[in-house]
Steps between C-alpha positions, in 0.01 A plus 500: 500500500355533849579827671513314831774271368708728276583862431670620183875552542467862383332578833763334721765680704747303709559611859843426648551347842761582756765234548339404832161452331668302223661273759172455685327389179778247433469354849126459451583296188705269720847638417775512761590867551755640744545865594857617543676834497452645156181319404315172465654175377304209350602137466475439124622139512565300817797655678553793259383857563479824308319829565129473432539823302762412237592860427511599866844658443652387830807662644792264542490518880147355493584205276558236766392143563125538557476200732750263663373195314531568126747389237497819297360844428529788254384860469521778245714793613465876504716638219718682754596154628535333159876460555414236760306288248623150422230432240205634305128436471398489131149644485264619229428859600291783356608826662374768262124486548444865406609435142345156463230462239398316188702736280820405686466129430682333208278464192470123554365551852263774383359260243457230764329747732263608224421136427438421867253786539274339242478177698591569864332714764721564802313529830566495872356194670292613800338169595678164534224301327620547140849380592362214705300391194758563226839587647613150592495392136703811412756409767530140381542612140769753589700255714481228232637743240769679700599227748523783753338458839266222602128428506358485853201292598177668396398570860830675565463698179156618611635612837783687326259675263268610780792649696633662183174676414420594859843660546443869433877544454507300176322529166407215268467596133344246265472487125151405384463335160136464398413545867731221619821545701794424272772613738565717801771684692529587867657834595616639830644839585726608783641850540577617142521156335241278331590132484346268242480201734312245289445458125281210382394472136301213351680362196190500280467879536859594417409576135287793626817664642336500841842532667561827318165639608553408866856639510395829342198548727712416804716803426193720443357395836837580661534838329174624650661503843745790520698326774601210273836547325602144411334182374685168541416214263691223673857380468680457168459143369797473266405139418179631341618762249154540343357603835784747548442651155130537579558674833763734357273579206231603750746738664632283784875520447746271676669684785773365728440618855792469743444241771679369804452128550628243744488144368740215590746415224383140489143618442614741228684216329199268527254757362739597221556138402137392519312824418736756340215728394369510857848593618499785248168631633618458858845660476550644151775247432547361152599139437864612521443637850528862385235750609333729250635858508308759695246681288586874501140590412376387841395798706440424865434807714 
């Protein structure tokens, strides 16, 4: 392992950005970001906006159409305004970092973590060259297995990796197996929240439990910053129960955060008919059109 390219994860501490810095980094990646009262909104798919900081806890008076030309938007709400919610965002959330450790994991996850430590070294990637050499194959393997996302042209991938590593507001953790990258995650932090933005694992290295090692070390990196109180591991994918069981076993419980959304009824019907699981992640609605109940364990200051 070259010191110039990697540093062991045990030495890494994540540093959170302000929301303005977070928005600036997204714009440099080519994202469309709009500043409005209450925060920054990002276009996640053409014509649809949500706050760049998912858990921004907006007040209801700030949840307005971010731009004149958009077909929809949504935002999580401050708990004091939860009565105005018309849906929920189902997220995997770890919100008890102080008590998180190996001893708190289920026995099955502890065994997997022990196994992974014998084969996987988790490091922060400091130089883009290792990912330029090895990461594209990891990406292709992960997309072929999960059917999630797409594989960009190699030149575009290289540009993305260079921006990713050069961005001081994000951290890339990789799992090395016999010195080779078997998977990696990209983390970002804003205010008191760490977001696991990207998870890519090569199929051939899954038997090493590399995913367990990366998830556990992500929390350790987050815990070293006293400002961080929450770690978000994406939205709940109910169509992939094994993934949900894994995330919950690692401490990322499913939480239903109150949201206010504005989406035309025809679009809701189309999404629900064609992609019911996407509708669930977007609004909290089940196939029957009923939203999940509010989670009383949510504590939003």
